[in-house]
C-alpha positions in Angstrom: -17.5 -33.9 -23.3 -16.6 -31.0 -25.6 -17.8 -29.5 -28.9 -15.2 -28.2 -31.4 -16.4 -26.4 -34.5 -14.4 -27.2 -37.6 -16.5 -25.2 -39.9 -19.3 -22.7 -39.3 -20.1 -21.1 -42.7 -23.4 -21.4 -44.6 -23.3 -22.7 -48.1 -19.8 -22.0 -49.2 -16.5 -21.2 -47.4 -15.5 -17.6 -46.6 -12.2 -16.0 -45.7 -12.9 -16.6 -42.0 -15.2 -19.6 -41.9 -15.0 -23.1 -43.5 -18.2 -25.0 -44.4 -20.0 -27.1 -41.9 -18.4 -29.7 -39.6 -18.5 -30.2 -35.9 -16.7 -32.6 -33.6 -18.2 -34.0 -30.4 -15.2 -35.0 -28.4 -16.0 -37.8 -25.9 -12.4 -38.7 -25.0 -12.9 -38.7 -21.2 -16.1 -40.7 -21.5 -15.4 -43.4 -24.2 -12.1 -42.3 -25.8 -13.9 -41.5 -29.1 -14.7 -38.5 -31.3 -17.9 -38.2 -33.3 -18.2 -35.9 -36.3 -21.4 -34.2 -37.4 -21.3 -33.3 -41.1 -18.0 -33.2 -43.0 -17.9 -30.2 -45.3 -15.2 -29.7 -47.9 -11.8 -29.1 -46.3 -12.7 -30.7 -42.9 -9.5 -32.8 -43.0 -7.5 -29.6 -43.4 -9.3 -28.0 -40.4 -8.6 -31.1 -38.3 -4.8 -30.6 -38.9 -5.1 -27.4 -36.9 -6.6 -29.3 -33.9 -5.6 -32.1 -31.5 -8.1 -34.4 -33.1 -6.7 -37.8 -34.3 -8.7 -39.1 -37.2 -8.4 -42.7 -36.0 -10.3 -41.6 -32.8 -13.3 -40.7 -35.0 -15.6 -43.7 -34.7 -18.9 -42.3 -35.9 -20.0 -39.7 -38.4 -23.5 -38.3 -38.4 -24.6 -36.6 -41.6 -27.6 -34.2 -41.4 -28.3 -34.0 -45.1 -26.7 -34.4 -48.5 -26.0 -30.9 -49.6 -22.4 -30.5 -50.7 -21.4 -28.1 -48.0 -22.1 -30.8 -45.5 -20.6 -33.9 -47.2 -18.0 -32.9 -49.8 -15.2 -33.4 -47.3 -16.1 -37.1 -46.6 -14.0 -38.8 -49.3 -10.9 -36.9 -48.5 -11.3 -37.4 -44.7 -12.0 -41.1 -45.1 -8.9 -41.6 -47.3 -6.6 -39.7 -45.0 -7.9 -41.6 -42.0 -6.7 -44.7 -43.8 -3.2 -43.3 -44.4 -2.7 -42.1 -40.9 -1.9 -45.1 -38.9 -3.4 -47.7 -41.2 -2.5 -50.6 -38.9 -4.4 -49.0 -36.1 -7.3 -47.7 -38.1 -10.5 -48.7 -36.3 -13.9 -49.4 -37.9 -16.2 -46.5 -38.7 -20.0 -46.0 -38.8 -21.6 -43.4 -41.0 -25.2 -42.4 -40.3 -27.2 -40.3 -42.7 -30.1 -39.9 -45.0 -30.7 -42.3 -47.9 -28.0 -41.9 -50.5 -25.1 -41.4 -48.2 -23.7 -44.9 -48.9 -24.0 -44.4 -52.6 -22.2 -41.1 -52.4 -19.3 -42.4 -50.4 -18.8 -45.8 -52.2 -19.0 -44.1 -55.6 -16.5 -41.5 -54.7 -14.1 -44.1 -53.4 -14.7 -46.5 -56.3 -14.1 -43.9 -59.0 -10.9 -42.6 -57.3 -9.7 -46.2 -56.7 -9.4 -45.4 -53.0 -8.9 -48.5 -50.8 -9.5 -48.1 -47.1 -7.6 -50.0 -44.4 -10.7 -50.2 -42.3 -14.4 -51.2 -42.7 -17.3 -48.8 -42.9 -20.7 -49.6 -41.7 -23.5 -47.5 -43.2 -26.8 -46.7 -41.4 -29.3 -44.9 -43.7 -32.0 -43.2 -41.7 -35.6 -44.2 -42.1 -38.1 -44.2 -39.2 -37.6 -41.4 -36.7 -36.4 -42.4 -33.2 -33.4 -44.1 -31.6 -30.7 -45.1 -34.1 -27.9 -46.0 -31.6 -27.7 -46.8 -27.9 -25.1 -48.4 -25.6 -24.3 -48.2 -21.9 -23.0 -44.6 -22.2 -25.1 -42.8 -24.9 -28.4 -42.8 -26.8 -28.6 -41.0 -30.1 -32.0 -40.3 -31.8 -33.1 -38.3 -34.8 -36.0 -36.5 -36.3 -36.7 -35.0 -39.7 -36.4 -31.2 -40.1 -37.8 -29.0 -42.9 -35.2 -28.3 -45.6 -35.1 -28.4 -49.4 -33.9 -32.0 -49.3 -34.3 -34.6 -46.6 -32.5 -33.3 -43.5 -32.4 -34.4 -39.8 -31.4 -33.2 -36.4 -29.7 -35.4 -33.8 -30.2 -35.6 -30.1 -27.3 -37.1 -28.1 -28.3 -38.2 -24.6 -25.6 -39.3 -22.1 -26.7 -41.9 -19.5 -26.8 -40.8 -15.9 -23.8 -41.5 -13.7 -24.4 -43.4 -10.5 -23.0 -42.0 -7.3 -19.5 -43.1 -6.2 -19.0 -45.4 -3.2 -17.8 -43.5 -0.1 -14.9 -45.8 0.6 -13.4 -43.5 3.3 -16.6 -43.5 5.2 -16.9 -47.3 5.1 -13.3 -47.7 6.3 -14.0 -45.4 9.2 -16.5 -48.1 10.3 -13.9 -50.8 9.8 -15.5 -52.2 6.7 -12.7 -53.5 4.5 -12.9 -54.0 0.7 -14.6 -57.2 -0.5 -17.8 -58.5 -1.9 -19.7 -56.5 0.7 -18.7 -53.3 -1.2 -20.6 -54.5 -4.2 -23.8 -55.0 -2.1 -23.4 -51.6 -0.6 -22.8 -50.0 -4.0 -26.1 -51.6 -5.1 -27.8 -49.8 -2.2 -28.7 -52.9 -0.3 -29.3 -53.0 3.5 -26.3 -55.0 4.9 -25.8 -56.6 8.3 -22.1 -56.4 9.5 -20.2 -59.0 11.4 -20.7 -57.0 14.6 -24.5 -57.1 14.1 -24.8 -53.5 13.0 -27.2 -52.9 10.1 -26.3 -50.2 7.5 -28.3 -48.8 4.6 -26.1 -49.0 1.4 -27.7 -45.8 0.1 -26.1 -43.9 3.0 -22.7 -44.6 1.6 -23.2 -43.6 -2.1 -22.4 -40.1 -3.2 -24.7 -37.9 -5.3 -25.5 -39.3 -8.8 -24.9 -37.1 -11.8 -27.4 -36.5 -14.5 -26.1 -37.2 -18.0 -25.8 -34.4 -20.5 -27.9 -33.7 -23.6 -26.6 -32.2 -26.8 -28.9 -31.4 -29.8 -27.3 -30.8 -33.2 -29.5 -29.7 -36.0 -29.0 -29.6 -39.8 -30.3 -26.9 -42.0 -34.0 -26.2 -41.4 -36.7 -23.6 -41.3 -39.1 -23.4 -38.3 -40.4 -26.8 -37.5 -42.1 -28.5 -34.6 -39.5 -31.4 -34.4 -36.9 -28.8 -33.4 -38.6 -28.4 -30.1 -38.8 -32.1 -29.5 -35.1 -32.5 -30.2 -34.1 -29.5 -28.1 -36.2 -30.1 -25.0 -34.1 -29.6 -21.8 -30.8 -29.8 -23.8 -27.6 -28.7 -22.1 -26.5 -27.4 -25.5 -28.5 -26.7 -28.7 -26.5 -26.2 -31.9 -28.8 -24.4 -34.2 -28.3 -22.9 -37.7 -28.6 -19.1 -38.0 -28.3 -18.4 -41.7 -30.5 -15.3 -41.4 -30.8 -12.5 -38.9 -33.5 -10.5 -37.2 -36.3 -9.3 -39.5 -35.4 -11.9 -42.2 -38.0 -14.5 -41.2 -39.6 -14.4 -44.7 -36.3 -14.9 -46.4 -35.5 -17.8 -44.0 -38.8 -19.5 -44.8 -38.3 -19.1 -48.6 -34.8 -20.5 -48.5 -35.6 -23.3 -45.9 -33.4 -21.8 -43.2 -33.8 -20.2 -39.8 -33.1 -16.8 -38.2 -31.2 -16.1 -35.0 -34.4 -15.1 -33.4 -36.2 -18.3 -34.2 -33.3 -20.3 -32.8 -33.4 -18.2 -29.6 -37.1 -18.7 -29.2 -36.7 -22.5 -29.3 -33.9 -22.3 -26.7 -36.1 -20.2 -24.4 -39.2 -22.3 -24.9 -37.6 -25.6 -24.4 -35.5 -24.9 -21.3 -32.1 -25.2 -23.1 -29.1 -24.2 -21.1 -26.9 -22.9 -23.9 -27.5 -21.9 -27.5 -24.7 -22.1 -30.1 -25.5 -20.4 -33.4 -23.6 -21.8 -36.5 -24.1 -22.0 -40.3 -23.4 -18.2 -40.5 -23.9 -16.5 -43.9 -20.9 -14.9 -45.5 -23.0 -11.7 -45.4 -22.3 -11.5 -41.6 -18.8 -10.3 -40.9 -17.3 -8.0 -38.2 -19.9 -6.0 -36.3 -22.8 -7.8 -38.1 -21.8 -11.0 -36.4 -21.9 -9.3 -33.0 -25.4 -7.9 -33.9 -26.6 -11.4 -34.8 -25.5 -12.6 -31.3 -26.9 -9.5 -29.5 -30.3 -9.8 -31.2 -30.6 -13.5 -30.2 -29.5 -12.7 -26.6 -32.4 -10.3 -26.2 -34.6 -13.4 -26.5 -32.2 -16.0 -24.9 -29.3 -14.5 -23.0 -27.0 -17.5 -23.0 -26.4 -17.4 -26.8 -23.1 -17.5 -28.6 -22.3 -17.2 -32.3 -19.6 -19.7 -32.8 -16.4 -19.5 -34.9 -14.2 -22.0 -36.5 -12.0 -23.9 -33.9 -14.2 -22.7 -31.1 -14.3 -25.2 -28.3 -17.1 -25.5 -25.8 -16.9 -27.7 -22.7 -20.3 -29.1 -21.6 -20.5 -29.2 -17.8 -22.6 -31.5 -15.8 -25.9 -30.1 -14.5 -26.0 -29.5 -10.7 -29.3 -31.3 -10.6 -29.1 -34.6 -8.9 -30.7 -37.7 -10.5 -34.0 -38.5 -8.8 
């Protein structure tokens, strides 16, 4: 599981940052890539990465401001051109209006896609997607227009069967392995009784990634961020600019750090950086946040962040 930032600027592109887009790369887990927001020029940014557009199976839109969606028509069109015969279906999640925006753009430009799109427009807060590997939920934030934050929860990994240990006891592969894997108490042919749980390795706790759209201070942020391995939080404003942030429906680096500290987050990644912050000012933004929450990073375009498993065993 890895995050790759395709755009980290606030509002409009700058010389060093493109507008918002983020890829959650789940290649080892399910051989898919999920995009969160698709700002203008996202497809150009992808060309500078190893991401294959046909691997993108889901797109999650936080809100309908242009710097978060203007790259959608171009990306969807290019995805159709690149390996049209292999293009897989795509699901787009987002606030009400996302379907109209995409279908109108494609219709007026007479763009015909080689794959189907499923649209899921958000209504009631809660779980919007769940399978055997992941659960994705959302809550509304506080921005000038309807905006949401997403919480991606990976399912726990069961411990692996200790095959070597079983073979040392002379237990050969067969249906019995399945029973042991289920943790059953099993009686062997020689009369010995073993507890299956003694032959299963440590289970691994699934990871949690929280990705927010634009927002000012809001109680739902805490609910989305609780115990997250990674919190991706906007930081349009810096220390001492809380009033400006509130007036413009955005957050400061300090407010983001306070959430991370309060909600037991493991790592805070600050994005949606104003063009006002360049050079040493970016470093100051990061240092100010670190005084509140030490494990904070201000991200840059093309920054990649691996999300390790927690050392905590599943109980």
